[in-house]
PyMOL Python script that loads the backbone (N, CA, C, O; Angstrom):
from pymol import cmd

cmd.read_pdbstr("""\
ATOM      1  N   UNK A   1     103.212-124.374-179.761  1.00  0.00           N
ATOM      2  CA  UNK A   1     104.330-123.495-179.516  1.00  0.00           C
ATOM      3  C   UNK A   1     104.200-122.926-178.108  1.00  0.00           C
ATOM      4  O   UNK A   1     103.109-122.531-177.698  1.00  0.00           O
ATOM      5  N   UNK A   2     105.282-122.883-177.381  1.00  0.00           N
ATOM      6  CA  UNK A   2     105.239-122.392-176.012  1.00  0.00           C
ATOM      7  C   UNK A   2     105.854-120.998-175.915  1.00  0.00           C
ATOM      8  O   UNK A   2     106.640-120.583-176.767  1.00  0.00           O
ATOM      9  N   UNK A   3     105.478-120.299-174.866  1.00  0.00           N
ATOM     10  CA  UNK A   3     106.004-118.968-174.616  1.00  0.00           C
ATOM     11  C   UNK A   3     107.152-119.060-173.619  1.00  0.00           C
ATOM     12  O   UNK A   3     107.133-119.909-172.728  1.00  0.00           O
ATOM     13  N   UNK A   4     108.141-118.201-173.763  1.00  0.00           N
ATOM     14  CA  UNK A   4     109.250-118.189-172.811  1.00  0.00           C
ATOM     15  C   UNK A   4     108.925-117.225-171.676  1.00  0.00           C
ATOM     16  O   UNK A   4     108.398-116.136-171.902  1.00  0.00           O
ATOM     17  N   UNK A   5     109.245-117.637-170.464  1.00  0.00           N
ATOM     18  CA  UNK A   5     108.978-116.838-169.274  1.00  0.00           C
ATOM     19  C   UNK A   5     110.279-116.367-168.652  1.00  0.00           C
ATOM     20  O   UNK A   5     111.295-117.056-168.751  1.00  0.00           O
ATOM     21  N   UNK A   6     110.269-115.193-168.006  1.00  0.00           N
ATOM     22  CA  UNK A   6     111.458-114.763-167.268  1.00  0.00           C
ATOM     23  C   UNK A   6     111.700-115.692-166.073  1.00  0.00           C
ATOM     24  O   UNK A   6     110.777-116.343-165.583  1.00  0.00           O
ATOM     25  N   UNK A   7     112.918-115.741-165.628  1.00  0.00           N
ATOM     26  CA  UNK A   7     113.283-116.587-164.493  1.00  0.00           C
ATOM     27  C   UNK A   7     112.605-116.079-163.225  1.00  0.00           C
ATOM     28  O   UNK A   7     112.519-114.871-163.004  1.00  0.00           O
ATOM     29  N   UNK A   8     112.127-116.998-162.398  1.00  0.00           N
ATOM     30  CA  UNK A   8     111.487-116.639-161.135  1.00  0.00           C
ATOM     31  C   UNK A   8     112.456-115.837-160.276  1.00  0.00           C
ATOM     32  O   UNK A   8     113.630-116.184-160.152  1.00  0.00           O
ATOM     33  N   UNK A   9     111.948-114.766-159.690  1.00  0.00           N
ATOM     34  CA  UNK A   9     112.760-113.926-158.819  1.00  0.00           C
ATOM     35  C   UNK A   9     113.337-112.703-159.510  1.00  0.00           C
ATOM     36  O   UNK A   9     113.885-111.822-158.847  1.00  0.00           O
ATOM     37  N   UNK A  10     113.225-112.634-160.833  1.00  0.00           N
ATOM     38  CA  UNK A  10     113.722-111.455-161.542  1.00  0.00           C
ATOM     39  C   UNK A  10     112.677-110.349-161.509  1.00  0.00           C
ATOM     40  O   UNK A  10     111.505-110.595-161.224  1.00  0.00           O
ATOM     41  N   UNK A  11     113.115-109.125-161.804  1.00  0.00           N
ATOM     42  CA  UNK A  11     112.210-107.981-161.788  1.00  0.00           C
ATOM     43  C   UNK A  11     111.089-108.148-162.810  1.00  0.00           C
ATOM     44  O   UNK A  11     109.943-107.791-162.534  1.00  0.00           O
ATOM     45  N   UNK A  12     111.407-108.684-163.983  1.00  0.00           N
ATOM     46  CA  UNK A  12     110.389-108.883-165.020  1.00  0.00           C
ATOM     47  C   UNK A  12     109.337-109.891-164.564  1.00  0.00           C
ATOM     48  O   UNK A  12     108.149-109.718-164.836  1.00  0.00           O
ATOM     49  N   UNK A  13     109.765-110.918-163.888  1.00  0.00           N
ATOM     50  CA  UNK A  13     108.844-111.979-163.441  1.00  0.00           C
ATOM     51  C   UNK A  13     107.874-111.475-162.382  1.00  0.00           C
ATOM     52  O   UNK A  13     106.759-111.982-162.265  1.00  0.00           O
ATOM     53  N   UNK A  14     108.295-110.480-161.613  1.00  0.00           N
ATOM     54  CA  UNK A  14     107.459-109.926-160.556  1.00  0.00           C
ATOM     55  C   UNK A  14     106.367-108.997-161.091  1.00  0.00           C
ATOM     56  O   UNK A  14     105.471-108.612-160.339  1.00  0.00           O
ATOM     57  N   UNK A  15     106.423-108.634-162.364  1.00  0.00           N
ATOM     58  CA  UNK A  15     105.479-107.678-162.935  1.00  0.00           C
ATOM     59  C   UNK A  15     104.157-108.294-163.398  1.00  0.00           C
ATOM     60  O   UNK A  15     103.225-107.558-163.719  1.00  0.00           O
ATOM     61  N   UNK A  16     104.055-109.611-163.439  1.00  0.00           N
ATOM     62  CA  UNK A  16     102.831-110.242-163.931  1.00  0.00           C
ATOM     63  C   UNK A  16     102.585-111.565-163.222  1.00  0.00           C
ATOM     64  O   UNK A  16     103.481-112.141-162.604  1.00  0.00           O
ATOM     65  N   UNK A  17     101.356-112.024-163.328  1.00  0.00           N
ATOM     66  CA  UNK A  17     100.968-113.324-162.798  1.00  0.00           C
ATOM     67  C   UNK A  17     100.857-114.300-163.968  1.00  0.00           C
ATOM     68  O   UNK A  17     100.316-113.949-165.016  1.00  0.00           O
ATOM     69  N   UNK A  18     101.353-115.494-163.803  1.00  0.00           N
ATOM     70  CA  UNK A  18     101.291-116.495-164.863  1.00  0.00           C
ATOM     71  C   UNK A  18      99.840-116.796-165.230  1.00  0.00           C
ATOM     72  O   UNK A  18      99.540-117.046-166.397  1.00  0.00           O
ATOM     73  N   UNK A  19      98.952-116.776-164.263  1.00  0.00           N
ATOM     74  CA  UNK A  19      97.534-117.036-164.540  1.00  0.00           C
ATOM     75  C   UNK A  19      96.967-116.006-165.513  1.00  0.00           C
ATOM     76  O   UNK A  19      96.151-116.349-166.369  1.00  0.00           O
ATOM     77  N   UNK A  20      97.390-114.754-165.393  1.00  0.00           N
ATOM     78  CA  UNK A  20      96.934-113.719-166.327  1.00  0.00           C
ATOM     79  C   UNK A  20      97.467-113.983-167.726  1.00  0.00           C
ATOM     80  O   UNK A  20      96.736-113.828-168.705  1.00  0.00           O
ATOM     81  N   UNK A  21      98.720-114.377-167.833  1.00  0.00           N
ATOM     82  CA  UNK A  21      99.311-114.693-169.131  1.00  0.00           C
ATOM     83  C   UNK A  21      98.575-115.872-169.771  1.00  0.00           C
ATOM     84  O   UNK A  21      98.297-115.851-170.971  1.00  0.00           O
ATOM     85  N   UNK A  22      98.264-116.878-168.992  1.00  0.00           N
ATOM     86  CA  UNK A  22      97.542-118.045-169.508  1.00  0.00           C
ATOM     87  C   UNK A  22      96.155-117.636-169.999  1.00  0.00           C
ATOM     88  O   UNK A  22      95.733-118.051-171.079  1.00  0.00           O
ATOM     89  N   UNK A  23      95.453-116.834-169.224  1.00  0.00           N
ATOM     90  CA  UNK A  23      94.109-116.400-169.618  1.00  0.00           C
ATOM     91  C   UNK A  23      94.143-115.591-170.915  1.00  0.00           C
ATOM     92  O   UNK A  23      93.249-115.724-171.750  1.00  0.00           O
ATOM     93  N   UNK A  24      95.150-114.770-171.084  1.00  0.00           N
ATOM     94  CA  UNK A  24      95.255-113.952-172.288  1.00  0.00           C
ATOM     95  C   UNK A  24      95.638-114.767-173.515  1.00  0.00           C
ATOM     96  O   UNK A  24      95.150-114.493-174.612  1.00  0.00           O
ATOM     97  N   UNK A  25      96.484-115.743-173.353  1.00  0.00           N
ATOM     98  CA  UNK A  25      96.985-116.487-174.510  1.00  0.00           C
ATOM     99  C   UNK A  25      96.181-117.746-174.831  1.00  0.00           C
ATOM    100  O   UNK A  25      96.445-118.404-175.838  1.00  0.00           O
ATOM    101  N   UNK A  26      95.215-118.086-173.998  1.00  0.00           N
ATOM    102  CA  UNK A  26      94.351-119.225-174.313  1.00  0.00           C
ATOM    103  C   UNK A  26      92.977-118.795-174.786  1.00  0.00           C
ATOM    104  O   UNK A  26      92.128-119.639-175.073  1.00  0.00           O
ATOM    105  N   UNK A  27      92.747-117.498-174.870  1.00  0.00           N
ATOM    106  CA  UNK A  27      91.480-116.992-175.371  1.00  0.00           C
ATOM    107  C   UNK A  27      90.424-116.764-174.315  1.00  0.00           C
ATOM    108  O   UNK A  27      89.297-116.398-174.649  1.00  0.00           O
ATOM    109  N   UNK A  28      90.749-116.968-173.047  1.00  0.00           N
ATOM    110  CA  UNK A  28      89.781-116.733-171.971  1.00  0.00           C
ATOM    111  C   UNK A  28      89.499-115.234-171.850  1.00  0.00           C
ATOM    112  O   UNK A  28      88.348-114.825-171.696  1.00  0.00           O
ATOM    113  N   UNK A  29      90.548-114.424-171.918  1.00  0.00           N
ATOM    114  CA  UNK A  29      90.414-112.963-171.911  1.00  0.00           C
ATOM    115  C   UNK A  29      91.058-112.416-173.177  1.00  0.00           C
ATOM    116  O   UNK A  29      92.030-112.988-173.671  1.00  0.00           O
ATOM    117  N   UNK A  30      90.526-111.309-173.711  1.00  0.00           N
ATOM    118  CA  UNK A  30      91.105-110.760-174.939  1.00  0.00           C
ATOM    119  C   UNK A  30      92.468-110.117-174.704  1.00  0.00           C
ATOM    120  O   UNK A  30      92.726-109.551-173.642  1.00  0.00           O
ATOM    121  N   UNK A  31      93.321-110.212-175.695  1.00  0.00           N
ATOM    122  CA  UNK A  31      94.667-109.648-175.645  1.00  0.00           C
ATOM    123  C   UNK A  31      94.658-108.338-176.409  1.00  0.00           C
ATOM    124  O   UNK A  31      94.307-108.308-177.588  1.00  0.00           O
ATOM    125  N   UNK A  32      95.039-107.256-175.748  1.00  0.00           N
ATOM    126  CA  UNK A  32      95.029-105.934-176.360  1.00  0.00           C
ATOM    127  C   UNK A  32      96.344-105.593-177.041  1.00  0.00           C
ATOM    128  O   UNK A  32      97.299-106.369-177.017  1.00  0.00           O
ATOM    129  N   UNK A  33      96.370-104.411-177.648  1.00  0.00           N
ATOM    130  CA  UNK A  33      97.560-103.934-178.337  1.00  0.00           C
ATOM    131  C   UNK A  33      98.074-102.675-177.635  1.00  0.00           C
ATOM    132  O   UNK A  33      97.494-102.226-176.646  1.00  0.00           O
ATOM    133  N   UNK A  34      99.158-102.117-178.151  1.00  0.00           N
ATOM    134  CA  UNK A  34      99.807-100.979-177.514  1.00  0.00           C
ATOM    135  C   UNK A  34      98.895 -99.761-177.366  1.00  0.00           C
ATOM    136  O   UNK A  34      98.834 -99.202-176.271  1.00  0.00           O
ATOM    137  N   UNK A  35      98.182 -99.320-178.405  1.00  0.00           N
ATOM    138  CA  UNK A  35      97.318 -98.149-178.209  1.00  0.00           C
ATOM    139  C   UNK A  35      96.254 -98.348-177.121  1.00  0.00           C
ATOM    140  O   UNK A  35      95.924 -97.410-176.395  1.00  0.00           O
ATOM    141  N   UNK A  36      95.729 -99.549-177.013  1.00  0.00           N
ATOM    142  CA  UNK A  36      94.748 -99.827-175.965  1.00  0.00           C
ATOM    143  C   UNK A  36      95.393 -99.767-174.581  1.00  0.00           C
ATOM    144  O   UNK A  36      94.796 -99.245-173.640  1.00  0.00           O
ATOM    145  N   UNK A  37      96.606-100.298-174.454  1.00  0.00           N
ATOM    146  CA  UNK A  37      97.320-100.264-173.175  1.00  0.00           C
ATOM    147  C   UNK A  37      97.640 -98.830-172.770  1.00  0.00           C
ATOM    148  O   UNK A  37      97.509 -98.475-171.599  1.00  0.00           O
ATOM    149  N   UNK A  38      98.057 -98.003-173.725  1.00  0.00           N
ATOM    150  CA  UNK A  38      98.377 -96.609-173.419  1.00  0.00           C
ATOM    151  C   UNK A  38      97.133 -95.834-172.991  1.00  0.00           C
ATOM    152  O   UNK A  38      97.196 -95.024-172.066  1.00  0.00           O
ATOM    153  N   UNK A  39      96.007 -96.076-173.655  1.00  0.00           N
ATOM    154  CA  UNK A  39      94.755 -95.407-173.279  1.00  0.00           C
ATOM    155  C   UNK A  39      94.319 -95.824-171.879  1.00  0.00           C
ATOM    156  O   UNK A  39      93.898 -94.987-171.081  1.00  0.00           O
ATOM    157  N   UNK A  40      94.419 -97.123-171.582  1.00  0.00           N
ATOM    158  CA  UNK A  40      94.063 -97.616-170.248  1.00  0.00           C
ATOM    159  C   UNK A  40      94.993 -97.030-169.192  1.00  0.00           C
ATOM    160  O   UNK A  40      94.548 -96.681-168.098  1.00  0.00           O
ATOM    161  N   UNK A  41      96.278 -96.920-169.508  1.00  0.00           N
ATOM    162  CA  UNK A  41      97.240 -96.356-168.558  1.00  0.00           C
ATOM    163  C   UNK A  41      96.889 -94.901-168.250  1.00  0.00           C
ATOM    164  O   UNK A  41      96.928 -94.494-167.089  1.00  0.00           O
ATOM    165  N   UNK A  42      96.546 -94.106-169.277  1.00  0.00           N
ATOM    166  CA  UNK A  42      96.172 -92.707-169.046  1.00  0.00           C
ATOM    167  C   UNK A  42      94.966 -92.612-168.108  1.00  0.00           C
ATOM    168  O   UNK A  42      94.944 -91.782-167.199  1.00  0.00           O
ATOM    169  N   UNK A  43      93.969 -93.464-168.336  1.00  0.00           N
ATOM    170  CA  UNK A  43      92.795 -93.462-167.454  1.00  0.00           C
ATOM    171  C   UNK A  43      93.178 -93.843-166.025  1.00  0.00           C
ATOM    172  O   UNK A  43      92.703 -93.233-165.068  1.00  0.00           O
ATOM    173  N   UNK A  44      94.023 -94.835-165.886  1.00  0.00           N
ATOM    174  CA  UNK A  44      94.435 -95.284-164.550  1.00  0.00           C
ATOM    175  C   UNK A  44      95.252 -94.220-163.828  1.00  0.00           C
ATOM    176  O   UNK A  44      95.075 -94.012-162.627  1.00  0.00           O
ATOM    177  N   UNK A  45      96.139 -93.548-164.541  1.00  0.00           N
ATOM    178  CA  UNK A  45      96.954 -92.502-163.926  1.00  0.00           C
ATOM    179  C   UNK A  45      96.095 -91.314-163.485  1.00  0.00           C
ATOM    180  O   UNK A  45      96.354 -90.714-162.442  1.00  0.00           O
ATOM    181  N   UNK A  46      95.077 -90.976-164.277  1.00  0.00           N
ATOM    182  CA  UNK A  46      94.178 -89.886-163.886  1.00  0.00           C
ATOM    183  C   UNK A  46      93.365 -90.271-162.645  1.00  0.00           C
ATOM    184  O   UNK A  46      93.107 -89.430-161.784  1.00  0.00           O
ATOM    185  N   UNK A  47      92.972 -91.521-162.557  1.00  0.00           N
ATOM    186  CA  UNK A  47      92.135 -91.980-161.446  1.00  0.00           C
ATOM    187  C   UNK A  47      92.905 -92.147-160.144  1.00  0.00           C
ATOM    188  O   UNK A  47      92.333 -91.984-159.066  1.00  0.00           O
ATOM    189  N   UNK A  48      94.189 -92.468-160.224  1.00  0.00           N
ATOM    190  CA  UNK A  48      94.965 -92.741-159.022  1.00  0.00           C
ATOM    191  C   UNK A  48      96.330 -92.071-159.140  1.00  0.00           C
ATOM    192  O   UNK A  48      97.178 -92.513-159.916  1.00  0.00           O
ATOM    193  N   UNK A  49      96.540 -91.017-158.379  1.00  0.00           N
ATOM    194  CA  UNK A  49      97.785 -90.233-158.446  1.00  0.00           C
ATOM    195  C   UNK A  49      98.984 -90.964-157.836  1.00  0.00           C
ATOM    196  O   UNK A  49     100.123 -90.550-158.054  1.00  0.00           O
ATOM    197  N   UNK A  50      98.755 -92.039-157.080  1.00  0.00           N
ATOM    198  CA  UNK A  50      99.847 -92.752-156.426  1.00  0.00           C
ATOM    199  C   UNK A  50     100.567 -93.728-157.356  1.00  0.00           C
ATOM    200  O   UNK A  50     101.666 -94.180-157.035  1.00  0.00           O
ATOM    201  N   UNK A  51      99.972 -94.059-158.494  1.00  0.00           N
ATOM    202  CA  UNK A  51     100.571 -95.018-159.427  1.00  0.00           C
ATOM    203  C   UNK A  51     101.706 -94.347-160.187  1.00  0.00           C
ATOM    204  O   UNK A  51     101.536 -93.241-160.701  1.00  0.00           O
ATOM    205  N   UNK A  52     102.864 -95.003-160.265  1.00  0.00           N
ATOM    206  CA  UNK A  52     103.980 -94.428-161.024  1.00  0.00           C
ATOM    207  C   UNK A  52     104.247 -95.172-162.330  1.00  0.00           C
ATOM    208  O   UNK A  52     104.769 -94.584-163.277  1.00  0.00           O
ATOM    209  N   UNK A  53     103.898 -96.451-162.395  1.00  0.00           N
ATOM    210  CA  UNK A  53     104.009 -97.211-163.639  1.00  0.00           C
ATOM    211  C   UNK A  53     103.072 -98.408-163.580  1.00  0.00           C
ATOM    212  O   UNK A  53     102.721 -98.900-162.507  1.00  0.00           O
ATOM    213  N   UNK A  54     102.676 -98.862-164.771  1.00  0.00           N
ATOM    214  CA  UNK A  54     101.738 -99.966-164.890  1.00  0.00           C
ATOM    215  C   UNK A  54     102.295-100.961-165.897  1.00  0.00           C
ATOM    216  O   UNK A  54     102.880-100.568-166.906  1.00  0.00           O
ATOM    217  N   UNK A  55     102.115-102.246-165.625  1.00  0.00           N
ATOM    218  CA  UNK A  55     102.572-103.296-166.540  1.00  0.00           C
ATOM    219  C   UNK A  55     101.374-103.869-167.299  1.00  0.00           C
ATOM    220  O   UNK A  55     100.297-104.063-166.736  1.00  0.00           O
ATOM    221  N   UNK A  56     101.589-104.136-168.589  1.00  0.00           N
ATOM    222  CA  UNK A  56     100.571-104.739-169.452  1.00  0.00           C
ATOM    223  C   UNK A  56     101.184-105.854-170.276  1.00  0.00           C
ATOM    224  O   UNK A  56     102.358-105.798-170.641  1.00  0.00           O
ATOM    225  N   UNK A  57     100.384-106.864-170.566  1.00  0.00           N
ATOM    226  CA  UNK A  57     100.760-107.897-171.527  1.00  0.00           C
ATOM    227  C   UNK A  57      99.992-107.570-172.797  1.00  0.00           C
ATOM    228  O   UNK A  57      98.762-107.514-172.789  1.00  0.00           O
ATOM    229  N   UNK A  58     100.720-107.356-173.891  1.00  0.00           N
ATOM    230  CA  UNK A  58     100.095-106.902-175.134  1.00  0.00           C
ATOM    231  C   UNK A  58     100.540-107.751-176.314  1.00  0.00           C
ATOM    232  O   UNK A  58     101.485-108.536-176.227  1.00  0.00           O
ATOM    233  N   UNK A  59      99.831-107.567-177.412  1.00  0.00           N
ATOM    234  CA  UNK A  59     100.225-108.153-178.686  1.00  0.00           C
ATOM    235  C   UNK A  59     100.923-107.069-179.486  1.00  0.00           C
ATOM    236  O   UNK A  59     100.332-106.025-179.765  1.00  0.00           O
ATOM    237  N   UNK A  60     102.168-107.302-179.857  1.00  0.00           N
ATOM    238  CA  UNK A  60     102.930-106.324-180.624  1.00  0.00           C
ATOM    239  C   UNK A  60     102.609-106.447-182.111  1.00  0.00           C
ATOM    240  O   UNK A  60     102.007-107.428-182.548  1.00  0.00           O
ATOM    241  N   UNK A  61     103.013-105.450-182.872  1.00  0.00           N
ATOM    242  CA  UNK A  61     102.762-105.432-184.314  1.00  0.00           C
ATOM    243  C   UNK A  61     103.454-106.588-185.034  1.00  0.00           C
ATOM    244  O   UNK A  61     103.006-106.999-186.104  1.00  0.00           O
ATOM    245  N   UNK A  62     104.536-107.116-184.466  1.00  0.00           N
ATOM    246  CA  UNK A  62     105.249-108.237-185.091  1.00  0.00           C
ATOM    247  C   UNK A  62     104.705-109.595-184.638  1.00  0.00           C
ATOM    248  O   UNK A  62     105.375-110.615-184.801  1.00  0.00           O
ATOM    249  N   UNK A  63     103.499-109.611-184.072  1.00  0.00           N
ATOM    250  CA  UNK A  63     102.797-110.818-183.609  1.00  0.00           C
ATOM    251  C   UNK A  63     103.472-111.515-182.436  1.00  0.00           C
ATOM    252  O   UNK A  63     103.283-112.716-182.244  1.00  0.00           O
ATOM    253  N   UNK A  64     104.244-110.794-181.658  1.00  0.00           N
ATOM    254  CA  UNK A  64     104.811-111.328-180.428  1.00  0.00           C
ATOM    255  C   UNK A  64     103.997-110.840-179.243  1.00  0.00           C
ATOM    256  O   UNK A  64     103.491-109.718-179.245  1.00  0.00           O
ATOM    257  N   UNK A  65     103.875-111.685-178.236  1.00  0.00           N
ATOM    258  CA  UNK A  65     103.250-111.304-176.978  1.00  0.00           C
ATOM    259  C   UNK A  65     104.360-110.726-176.101  1.00  0.00           C
ATOM    260  O   UNK A  65     105.400-111.357-175.912  1.00  0.00           O
ATOM    261  N   UNK A  66     104.133-109.520-175.565  1.00  0.00           N
ATOM    262  CA  UNK A  66     105.177-108.835-174.810  1.00  0.00           C
ATOM    263  C   UNK A  66     104.635-108.268-173.510  1.00  0.00           C
ATOM    264  O   UNK A  66     103.445-107.974-173.390  1.00  0.00           O
ATOM    265  N   UNK A  67     105.527-108.118-172.539  1.00  0.00           N
ATOM    266  CA  UNK A  67     105.240-107.461-171.280  1.00  0.00           C
ATOM    267  C   UNK A  67     105.847-106.069-171.364  1.00  0.00           C
ATOM    268  O   UNK A  67     107.053-105.926-171.564  1.00  0.00           O
ATOM    269  N   UNK A  68     105.020-105.045-171.213  1.00  0.00           N
ATOM    270  CA  UNK A  68     105.529-103.678-171.251  1.00  0.00           C
ATOM    271  C   UNK A  68     105.164-102.962-169.962  1.00  0.00           C
ATOM    272  O   UNK A  68     104.226-103.350-169.266  1.00  0.00           O
ATOM    273  N   UNK A  69     105.911-101.917-169.655  1.00  0.00           N
ATOM    274  CA  UNK A  69     105.540-101.025-168.574  1.00  0.00           C
ATOM    275  C   UNK A  69     105.347 -99.640-169.166  1.00  0.00           C
ATOM    276  O   UNK A  69     106.042 -99.240-170.100  1.00  0.00           O
ATOM    277  N   UNK A  70     104.383 -98.916-168.602  1.00  0.00           N
ATOM    278  CA  UNK A  70     104.073 -97.560-169.038  1.00  0.00           C
ATOM    279  C   UNK A  70     104.219 -96.651-167.827  1.00  0.00           C
ATOM    280  O   UNK A  70     103.662 -96.921-166.763  1.00  0.00           O
ATOM    281  N   UNK A  71     104.973 -95.573-168.001  1.00  0.00           N
ATOM    282  CA  UNK A  71     105.182 -94.610-166.930  1.00  0.00           C
ATOM    283  C   UNK A  71     104.160 -93.494-166.958  1.00  0.00           C
ATOM    284  O   UNK A  71     103.417 -93.337-167.927  1.00  0.00           O
ATOM    285  N   UNK A  72     104.130 -92.736-165.907  1.00  0.00           N
ATOM    286  CA  UNK A  72     103.166 -91.647-165.747  1.00  0.00           C
ATOM    287  C   UNK A  72     103.278 -90.601-166.847  1.00  0.00           C
ATOM    288  O   UNK A  72     102.261 -90.043-167.256  1.00  0.00           O
ATOM    289  N   UNK A  73     104.480 -90.318-167.338  1.00  0.00           N
ATOM    290  CA  UNK A  73     104.654 -89.291-168.370  1.00  0.00           C
ATOM    291  C   UNK A  73     104.565 -89.860-169.788  1.00  0.00           C
ATOM    292  O   UNK A  73     104.889 -89.164-170.750  1.00  0.00           O
ATOM    293  N   UNK A  74     104.137 -91.101-169.926  1.00  0.00           N
ATOM    294  CA  UNK A  74     103.918 -91.686-171.241  1.00  0.00           C
ATOM    295  C   UNK A  74     105.052 -92.542-171.767  1.00  0.00           C
ATOM    296  O   UNK A  74     104.931 -93.135-172.839  1.00  0.00           O
ATOM    297  N   UNK A  75     106.143 -92.616-171.038  1.00  0.00           N
ATOM    298  CA  UNK A  75     107.249 -93.469-171.466  1.00  0.00           C
ATOM    299  C   UNK A  75     106.867 -94.935-171.362  1.00  0.00           C
ATOM    300  O   UNK A  75     106.140 -95.330-170.451  1.00  0.00           O
ATOM    301  N   UNK A  76     107.353 -95.734-172.289  1.00  0.00           N
ATOM    302  CA  UNK A  76     107.060 -97.167-172.239  1.00  0.00           C
ATOM    303  C   UNK A  76     108.334 -97.958-172.496  1.00  0.00           C
ATOM    304  O   UNK A  76     109.247 -97.511-173.190  1.00  0.00           O
ATOM    305  N   UNK A  77     108.360 -99.148-171.910  1.00  0.00           N
ATOM    306  CA  UNK A  77     109.537-100.005-172.023  1.00  0.00           C
ATOM    307  C   UNK A  77     109.074-101.440-172.194  1.00  0.00           C
ATOM    308  O   UNK A  77     108.186-101.904-171.479  1.00  0.00           O
ATOM    309  N   UNK A  78     109.678-102.139-173.140  1.00  0.00           N
ATOM    310  CA  UNK A  78     109.401-103.566-173.299  1.00  0.00           C
ATOM    311  C   UNK A  78     110.255-104.306-172.281  1.00  0.00           C
ATOM    312  O   UNK A  78     111.483-104.310-172.373  1.00  0.00           O
ATOM    313  N   UNK A  79     109.607-104.922-171.324  1.00  0.00           N
ATOM    314  CA  UNK A  79     110.307-105.634-170.251  1.00  0.00           C
ATOM    315  C   UNK A  79     110.672-107.056-170.671  1.00  0.00           C
ATOM    316  O   UNK A  79     111.736-107.561-170.315  1.00  0.00           O
ATOM    317  N   UNK A  80     109.779-107.702-171.434  1.00  0.00           N
ATOM    318  CA  UNK A  80     110.011-109.092-171.810  1.00  0.00           C
ATOM    319  C   UNK A  80     109.195-109.409-173.053  1.00  0.00           C
ATOM    320  O   UNK A  80     108.071-108.928-173.197  1.00  0.00           O
ATOM    321  N   UNK A  81     109.747-110.208-173.946  1.00  0.00           N
ATOM    322  CA  UNK A  81     109.007-110.714-175.103  1.00  0.00           C
ATOM    323  C   UNK A  81     108.823-112.214-174.891  1.00  0.00           C
ATOM    324  O   UNK A  81     109.793-112.970-174.841  1.00  0.00           O
ATOM    325  N   UNK A  82     107.565-112.632-174.767  1.00  0.00           N
ATOM    326  CA  UNK A  82     107.254-114.034-174.488  1.00  0.00           C
ATOM    327  C   UNK A  82     107.411-114.914-175.724  1.00  0.00           C
ATOM    328  O   UNK A  82     107.751-116.091-175.605  1.00  0.00           O
ATOM    329  N   UNK A  83     107.170-114.361-176.896  1.00  0.00           N
ATOM    330  CA  UNK A  83     107.278-115.118-178.134  1.00  0.00           C
ATOM    331  C   UNK A  83     106.063-114.898-179.018  1.00  0.00           C
ATOM    332  O   UNK A  83     105.217-114.054-178.722  1.00  0.00           O
ATOM    333  N   UNK A  84     105.978-115.656-180.099  1.00  0.00           N
ATOM    334  CA  UNK A  84     104.856-115.487-181.037  1.00  0.00           C
ATOM    335  C   UNK A  84     103.513-115.798-180.394  1.00  0.00           C
ATOM    336  O   UNK A  84     103.410-116.627-179.490  1.00  0.00           O
ATOM    337  N   UNK A  85     102.495-115.115-180.882  1.00  0.00           N
ATOM    338  CA  UNK A  85     101.154-115.288-180.345  1.00  0.00           C
ATOM    339  C   UNK A  85     100.636-116.692-180.659  1.00  0.00           C
ATOM    340  O   UNK A  85     100.755-117.152-181.795  1.00  0.00           O
ATOM    341  N   UNK A  86     100.061-117.379-179.664  1.00  0.00           N
ATOM    342  CA  UNK A  86      99.455-118.691-179.933  1.00  0.00           C
ATOM    343  C   UNK A  86      98.191-118.527-180.786  1.00  0.00           C
ATOM    344  O   UNK A  86      97.573-117.463-180.777  1.00  0.00           O
ATOM    345  N   UNK A  87      97.821-119.541-181.495  1.00  0.00           N
ATOM    346  CA  UNK A  87      96.643-119.472-182.361  1.00  0.00           C
ATOM    347  C   UNK A  87      95.347-119.315-181.588  1.00  0.00           C
ATOM    348  O   UNK A  87      94.364-118.825-182.145  1.00  0.00           O
ATOM    349  N   UNK A  88      95.312-119.711-180.334  1.00  0.00           N
ATOM    350  CA  UNK A  88      94.077-119.675-179.559  1.00  0.00           C
ATOM    351  C   UNK A  88      93.768-118.298-178.971  1.00  0.00           C
ATOM    352  O   UNK A  88      92.764-118.140-178.277  1.00  0.00           O
ATOM    353  N   UNK A  89      94.601-117.317-179.233  1.00  0.00           N
ATOM    354  CA  UNK A  89      94.424-115.987-178.625  1.00  0.00           C
ATOM    355  C   UNK A  89      93.189-115.296-179.210  1.00  0.00           C
ATOM    356  O   UNK A  89      92.866-115.461-180.386  1.00  0.00           O
ATOM    357  N   UNK A  90      92.517-114.529-178.370  1.00  0.00           N
ATOM    358  CA  UNK A  90      91.339-113.761-178.778  1.00  0.00           C
ATOM    359  C   UNK A  90      91.720-112.291-178.740  1.00  0.00           C
ATOM    360  O   UNK A  90      92.133-111.785-177.696  1.00  0.00           O
ATOM    361  N   UNK A  91      91.589-111.608-179.851  1.00  0.00           N
ATOM    362  CA  UNK A  91      91.974-110.206-179.934  1.00  0.00           C
ATOM    363  C   UNK A  91      90.786-109.312-179.649  1.00  0.00           C
ATOM    364  O   UNK A  91      89.639-109.698-179.873  1.00  0.00           O
ATOM    365  N   UNK A  92      91.066-108.097-179.146  1.00  0.00           N
ATOM    366  CA  UNK A  92      89.988-107.142-178.878  1.00  0.00           C
ATOM    367  C   UNK A  92      89.725-106.292-180.083  1.00  0.00           C
ATOM    368  O   UNK A  92      88.850-105.427-180.049  1.00  0.00           O
TER     369      UNK A  92
END
""", "prot")
cmd.dss("prot")
cmd.show_as("cartoon", "prot")
cmd.util.cbc("prot")
cmd.orient("prot")
């Protein structure tokens, strides 16, 4: 099963590197979930005051791999849903 990608040149496509998506969905790097992404975002925002939003590729509760952005005040937005998680994924 393949994942769908945003069209090159769109705002969603600029938020991630395909190599990172491949590493996460082939089991090279573990794929996190929303609570882990939010905790990491809080740490990053505390460490660097210049960051206004951060993008993460996560595994959603419905078993879809998604691209989300997290804002400084805790707001989050699903930017893109790639599709169902491949079987080779390694969870944290």
